[in-house]
C-alpha positions as CSV (number, residue, x, y, z in Angstrom):
1,M,69.1,87.0,7.6
2,K,72.0,84.2,6.6
3,R,74.2,87.4,5.2
4,Q,73.6,88.8,8.4
5,G,75.2,86.3,10.1
6,C,77.7,85.5,7.8
7,R,78.9,89.0,8.4
8,E,79.0,89.0,12.1
9,W,80.4,85.5,11.9
10,V,83.6,87.5,9.8
11,L,84.0,90.3,12.2
12,M,83.9,88.3,15.2
13,L,86.6,86.2,13.4
14,A,88.4,89.8,12.5
15,A,88.7,90.4,15.8
16,V,90.2,87.3,17.2
17,L,92.8,87.6,14.6
18,A,93.8,91.4,15.7
19,L,94.1,90.4,19.2
20,G,96.2,87.4,18.1
21,T,98.7,89.8,16.4
22,A,98.7,93.2,19.2
23,A,101.7,93.8,20.8
24,P,102.4,92.1,24.1
25,A,101.7,94.3,27.2
26,P,104.8,96.1,28.8
27,A,106.1,93.9,31.5
28,A,104.9,94.8,35.1
29,E,107.7,96.7,37.3
30,K,108.5,94.6,40.2
31,T,111.3,95.3,43.0
32,L,114.5,94.3,43.4
33,D,116.0,94.4,47.4
34,I,119.4,94.7,47.2
35,G,121.3,94.9,50.6
36,V,124.3,97.3,51.4
37,L,126.6,96.6,54.6
38,G,129.5,98.8,56.2
39,P,130.7,100.4,59.1
40,L,128.8,104.1,58.9
41,S,129.9,105.6,61.7
42,G,133.2,104.9,63.9
43,G,137.1,105.5,62.7
44,A,136.4,103.1,60.0
45,A,133.1,104.9,58.2
46,A,134.7,106.2,55.4
47,Y,135.0,102.6,54.3
48,G,131.0,102.4,54.3
49,V,129.9,105.9,52.9
50,E,131.7,104.8,50.0
51,L,130.0,101.6,49.5
52,V,127.0,103.0,49.7
53,R,127.5,106.3,47.4
54,G,128.9,103.6,44.9
55,A,125.5,101.3,45.1
56,E,123.2,104.3,45.0
57,M,125.4,105.6,42.0
58,R,124.5,102.9,40.2
59,A,121.1,101.7,41.3
60,D,120.2,105.6,40.4
61,E,121.6,104.8,36.6
62,I,119.7,101.9,36.5
63,N,116.3,102.7,37.9
64,K,116.5,106.1,35.8
65,A,117.4,104.5,32.6
66,G,113.9,102.5,32.8
67,G,115.3,99.8,35.5
68,L,116.9,96.4,35.4
69,K,115.3,94.0,32.3
70,V,116.1,90.4,33.4
71,G,114.2,88.2,30.8
72,G,110.6,89.5,30.5
73,D,110.8,91.3,34.0
74,V,111.8,94.9,34.8
75,Y,112.8,95.9,38.6
76,R,113.5,98.8,40.2
77,I,116.4,98.3,42.5
78,K,116.0,99.5,46.6
79,L,118.7,99.4,48.5
80,I,118.6,98.1,52.1
81,T,121.5,99.8,54.2
82,Y,122.1,99.0,57.8
83,D,125.9,100.4,59.9
84,H,127.6,97.8,61.2
85,K,129.9,100.2,63.1
86,A,133.0,97.3,62.1
87,S,131.8,95.1,65.1
88,A,131.3,91.7,63.8
89,A,128.2,91.2,66.0
90,D,126.4,93.9,64.9
91,A,127.3,92.6,61.3
92,A,125.7,89.3,61.9
93,T,122.7,91.1,63.7
94,A,122.3,93.6,60.1
95,A,122.8,89.9,57.5
96,N,120.3,88.5,59.8
97,K,118.0,91.2,59.4
98,L,118.8,91.6,55.7
99,V,118.0,87.6,54.9
100,F,115.3,86.6,57.1
101,Q,113.6,90.3,57.4
102,D,114.0,92.2,54.0
103,K,114.5,89.3,52.3
104,V,117.3,89.9,50.2
105,K,119.0,87.4,48.1
106,Y,122.1,89.9,47.0
107,I,124.4,91.9,49.7
108,I,126.7,94.0,47.1
109,G,129.0,96.2,49.5
110,N,130.5,95.3,53.2
111,A,133.7,96.4,54.3
112,V,136.3,95.0,57.5
113,G,137.3,91.3,57.7
114,A,135.8,90.1,60.7
115,T,132.4,91.4,59.9
116,C,132.7,89.4,56.4
117,N,133.0,86.3,58.8
118,A,130.1,87.2,60.7
119,V,128.0,87.8,57.8
120,Q,129.3,84.6,55.7
121,T,127.7,82.7,58.5
122,V,124.5,83.7,57.4
123,T,124.8,84.7,53.9
124,E,126.9,80.6,52.5
125,P,123.7,78.8,54.2
126,Q,121.2,80.7,52.9
127,K,122.7,81.1,49.4
128,V,122.8,84.7,49.5
129,M,125.2,86.3,47.0
130,F,127.5,89.1,48.8
131,T,129.9,90.6,47.5
132,F,132.3,93.1,49.5
133,V,136.1,94.6,50.0
134,C,137.1,92.9,53.0
135,W,140.3,91.6,53.2
136,G,140.1,88.7,55.4
137,T,142.2,85.5,53.6
138,K,139.4,82.9,54.5
139,N,136.7,85.1,53.4
140,L,137.0,83.8,49.8
141,G,137.4,79.7,49.3
142,P,135.2,76.6,47.8
143,D,133.9,76.7,51.3
144,K,132.2,79.9,50.3
145,P,130.4,79.5,46.8
146,Y,128.3,82.5,47.5
147,S,131.3,85.2,48.4
148,F,133.1,87.4,45.9
149,R,135.3,90.1,46.5
150,S,135.6,93.0,44.4
151,M,138.6,95.1,45.1
152,L,142.1,93.8,45.1
153,S,143.2,92.6,48.7
154,Q,146.4,92.4,50.3
155,W,147.4,88.9,48.5
156,E,146.5,90.9,45.0
157,A,148.3,94.1,45.9
158,A,151.1,93.3,48.3
159,E,153.6,91.6,46.0
160,P,153.7,94.0,43.1
161,F,153.7,96.8,45.4
162,Y,156.9,95.4,47.6
163,R,158.5,94.5,43.8
164,W,157.9,97.9,42.7
165,I,159.7,99.1,45.9
166,K,162.1,96.6,45.4
167,D,162.8,98.0,41.6
168,K,162.4,101.5,42.2
169,H,163.6,101.8,45.8
170,P,166.7,99.5,46.4
171,A,168.0,101.6,49.5
172,I,165.1,100.6,51.1
173,K,165.9,97.4,53.0
174,K,164.0,97.3,56.3
175,V,160.5,97.7,56.8
176,A,158.4,97.9,59.6
177,V,154.1,96.6,59.3
178,I,151.6,97.6,61.6
179,S,147.7,97.0,61.2
180,P,144.9,96.6,63.7
181,N,144.7,93.3,65.5
182,D,141.5,91.9,64.1
183,T,141.0,89.5,60.9
184,S,141.5,91.9,58.3
185,G,144.9,93.6,59.7
186,L,146.3,90.0,61.1
187,D,145.7,88.9,57.3
188,T,147.2,92.1,55.8
189,N,150.6,92.2,57.7
190,T,150.6,88.6,56.9
191,A,150.7,89.0,53.2
192,V,153.1,92.0,53.7
193,V,155.5,90.2,55.1
194,K,155.2,87.3,53.3
195,A,155.9,89.1,50.0
196,A,158.5,91.3,51.4
197,K,160.7,88.5,52.4
198,E,160.2,86.6,49.5
199,L,161.8,89.8,48.1
200,D,164.9,89.7,50.5
201,F,163.7,92.5,52.6
202,D,164.1,92.4,56.2
203,V,160.8,92.8,58.3
204,V,162.3,94.4,61.7
205,A,158.6,94.7,63.0
206,D,155.7,93.2,62.5
207,E,153.1,95.1,64.6
208,T,149.2,95.0,65.4
209,Y,147.1,97.6,67.8
210,E,143.2,97.6,69.1
211,R,140.8,100.0,66.8
212,G,140.0,103.4,68.1
213,T,143.6,103.9,69.4
214,K,144.9,107.0,69.4
215,D,148.1,106.8,71.2
216,F,150.3,105.3,68.9
217,Y,153.7,107.0,70.8
218,P,154.6,103.4,72.7
219,I,154.3,101.1,69.9
220,L,156.0,103.4,67.3
221,T,158.4,104.6,69.9
222,K,159.0,100.6,69.7
223,I,159.3,100.3,66.2
224,L,161.2,103.3,65.6
225,A,164.0,101.6,67.7
226,K,164.8,98.9,64.7
227,K,165.2,102.0,62.5
228,P,163.2,101.1,59.7
229,A,163.9,102.5,56.2
230,M,160.0,102.1,55.4
231,L,156.8,102.2,57.7
232,D,153.9,100.4,56.2
233,V,150.7,101.2,57.9
234,A,149.4,98.4,56.4
235,A,145.7,97.5,57.0
236,A,145.0,101.0,59.0
237,P,142.2,102.4,58.2
238,P,142.5,106.5,57.1
239,G,141.7,108.1,60.1
240,E,144.4,105.8,62.2
241,A,147.0,105.4,59.4
242,G,146.9,109.1,59.7
243,L,147.4,109.8,63.5
244,I,150.6,106.7,63.3
245,L,152.2,108.8,60.2
246,K,151.8,112.1,62.1
247,Q,153.0,110.8,65.6
248,A,155.8,109.0,63.3
249,R,157.1,112.0,62.5
250,A,156.7,113.9,65.9
251,L,159.3,111.1,67.1
252,G,161.4,111.7,64.1
253,F,160.6,109.0,61.3
254,K,161.8,110.5,58.2
255,G,162.1,107.3,56.0
256,A,159.7,105.8,53.2
257,K,156.2,105.6,53.8
258,G,154.2,103.1,52.7
259,W,150.0,102.5,52.9
260,T,149.2,98.6,51.4
261,A,145.7,99.1,52.2
262,G,145.3,102.6,51.2
263,V,142.1,104.0,50.0
264,N,141.3,107.2,51.2
265,P,144.4,109.2,51.0
266,A,142.4,112.4,51.1
267,T,140.9,111.3,55.3
268,L,144.8,110.3,55.8
269,T,145.9,113.7,54.9
270,S,143.8,115.3,56.4
271,V,144.2,113.7,60.0
272,A,147.9,113.2,59.4
273,G,149.1,116.9,58.2
274,Q,150.1,117.4,54.6
275,E,154.1,116.9,55.8
276,A,153.3,113.3,57.1
277,A,151.2,112.4,54.5
278,E,154.0,113.7,52.0
279,G,155.5,110.6,50.1
280,V,152.9,107.6,51.0
281,W,153.2,105.0,48.2
282,S,149.8,103.2,47.9
283,P,148.9,100.2,45.5
284,V,145.0,100.4,46.1
285,N,144.3,103.5,46.1
286,V,142.8,105.0,43.0
287,N,143.5,108.7,41.7
288,V,140.0,109.1,39.2
289,K,141.1,112.2,37.8
290,S,144.7,110.8,36.8
291,D,145.4,109.5,33.1
292,F,146.3,106.2,34.2
293,V,143.2,104.9,34.9
294,D,140.3,103.8,32.7
295,P,138.3,106.9,30.7
296,K,135.1,105.3,32.6
297,V,136.9,105.6,36.3
298,R,137.4,109.3,35.4
299,K,133.8,109.6,34.2
300,F,132.4,107.9,37.6
301,G,134.7,110.3,39.7
302,E,133.5,113.2,38.0
303,E,129.7,112.4,38.8
304,Y,130.1,111.2,42.1
305,E,132.1,115.0,43.2
306,K,129.3,116.2,41.1
307,R,127.0,114.8,43.6
308,Y,128.5,114.1,46.7
309,K,131.2,117.3,46.8
310,E,134.0,114.9,47.6
311,V,136.4,112.7,45.6
312,P,135.8,109.2,45.6
313,G,138.5,106.5,46.8
314,V,138.9,103.2,45.7
315,I,135.8,101.6,47.7
316,A,133.3,103.4,45.8
317,V,134.7,102.5,42.3
318,A,134.6,99.0,43.6
319,N,131.3,98.6,44.5
320,Y,130.1,100.7,42.0
321,G,132.0,98.0,39.6
322,A,130.4,95.2,41.4
323,F,127.0,96.5,41.5
324,D,127.5,96.8,37.4
325,V,128.7,93.4,37.3
326,F,126.2,91.7,39.6
327,T,123.5,93.0,37.9
328,K,124.9,92.6,34.2
329,A,124.8,88.4,35.2
330,M,121.6,89.1,36.4
331,Q,120.9,90.0,32.8
332,E,122.7,87.6,31.1
333,A,120.9,84.5,33.2
334,G,117.9,85.7,32.7
335,S,116.7,85.8,35.9
336,V,117.3,87.0,39.7
337,E,117.6,83.5,41.0
338,T,120.7,83.3,42.9
339,E,121.9,80.2,41.2
340,K,121.1,80.8,37.7
341,V,123.2,84.2,38.4
342,L,126.0,82.5,39.9
343,A,126.6,80.5,37.0
344,A,126.7,83.6,34.5
345,L,129.0,85.5,36.7
346,T,131.8,83.2,36.9
347,S,131.0,82.4,33.0
348,R,133.3,85.6,31.2
349,A,134.7,88.9,32.0
350,Y,133.2,91.9,31.7
351,D,133.8,95.0,30.3
352,T,133.2,97.2,33.8
353,V,134.3,101.3,35.6
354,W,137.5,99.8,35.8
355,G,137.8,98.0,32.1
356,R,138.4,94.8,31.9
357,L,137.7,92.9,34.8
358,V,138.6,88.7,35.1
359,I,136.7,87.0,38.0
360,G,140.0,84.7,39.2
361,A,142.6,83.7,41.4
362,K,141.8,79.7,41.8
363,G,145.0,79.4,42.9
364,T,145.2,81.4,45.8
365,Y,142.0,80.7,47.4
366,G,141.1,77.5,45.7
367,I,138.1,79.3,44.0
368,D,137.7,82.0,40.9
369,R,135.8,84.3,43.3
370,Q,138.1,87.3,43.2
371,F,137.6,90.5,40.8
372,L,141.0,91.0,39.1
373,Y,142.1,94.3,37.3
374,P,144.6,96.7,36.7
375,V,145.9,98.9,39.7
376,V,148.0,102.1,39.8
377,I,150.4,102.9,42.1
378,S,150.3,106.1,43.7
379,E,152.3,108.7,46.1
380,I,150.8,111.9,48.0
381,R,152.4,114.7,46.8
382,G,150.9,118.0,48.2
383,G,148.3,116.2,49.7
384,K,147.2,114.8,46.9
385,P,147.3,111.2,45.6
386,V,149.9,111.4,42.3
387,D,149.7,108.0,40.0
388,I,153.4,106.5,39.5
389,E,152.9,103.4,37.4
390,Q,150.5,101.0,36.5
391,V,151.0,97.4,37.8
392,L,148.9,93.7,37.6
393,P,148.6,91.6,40.5
394,A,150.3,88.1,39.8
395,A,147.1,86.4,39.5
396,L,146.1,88.8,36.2
397,R,149.8,88.5,34.9
398,V,149.1,84.6,34.6
399,L,145.6,85.2,33.3
400,K,147.2,87.6,30.7
401,K,149.9,85.1,29.2
């Protein structure tokens, strides 16, 4: 009996030890809801569509690879999208739904400056991380620590763009600028005019129009009477920029054409017509098939075109990159808590679809919240963008020294 009891005790001890050395159970899959906002209808719909598609592509890649591994947890990414139609009121409503109804802590993607202002009245007090391509100057600042811009804005693009024009096309002296009459447009005109004047250009027209305008003949007649050598359709969205150039050509304009905020040359060309679009320069458009861009941009372009049967613009690449940066920061932080992710996000450079990406520009905004990466100046030729030269934003040139 004693031997039997001893044998049973030994077996029990072995079982306990075996349990102690067993492999840990796999982490249970959780869901991480991430919001995406944008104009999915109306004149600026091309922006919102690209935002959603860029986010979809990175989210799907993560999910197909087994989910986002953060610390001891694994998250399946779920996107929640809303169309704000480029309306600030609709954007505020959508942001409230995302934050208070859907309980998101991350909104990766939004466009149109006035709508970003509206969203930030919700995200900043609630400490919701928010990244966007909006060009409003006041969308970044020390008073908005949870906000990041994932695409170069007018302040990063205008100076190197106009410096390139001055160097390569010295005959251009007089410039006319036209943008929508809202936060994004006004801020863009301000940056363009400042950059142009500091480089000794004569800005003969600084005009704005109401979004949704179809008849630009009256304002163009006024602008062209001042005989500009170049017309910059600055912050005009692709459809409206196309109309402006089409109608300017009908009025006899044959000068140079710039598009400081140019992000979708295919749409601009389809509206303007190939002849009116020919020769348009832009510092923020991206040709995903170019030898000037990082190989990862070319790969992204191939996958995007295969999936959506369209060539992506810079906004799709930017939001894909933002999604990648934010999720990498979550992994580095070992948490999805916004305060921990915020600290990780601003601590280093990232290898992204753009290549090396730095979050900086404190000198411009008072805080490092601007994504910085090399850009390429392109020209529309035969209806398609052709890259001309790679340039660096001033803020990135400072960091490179």
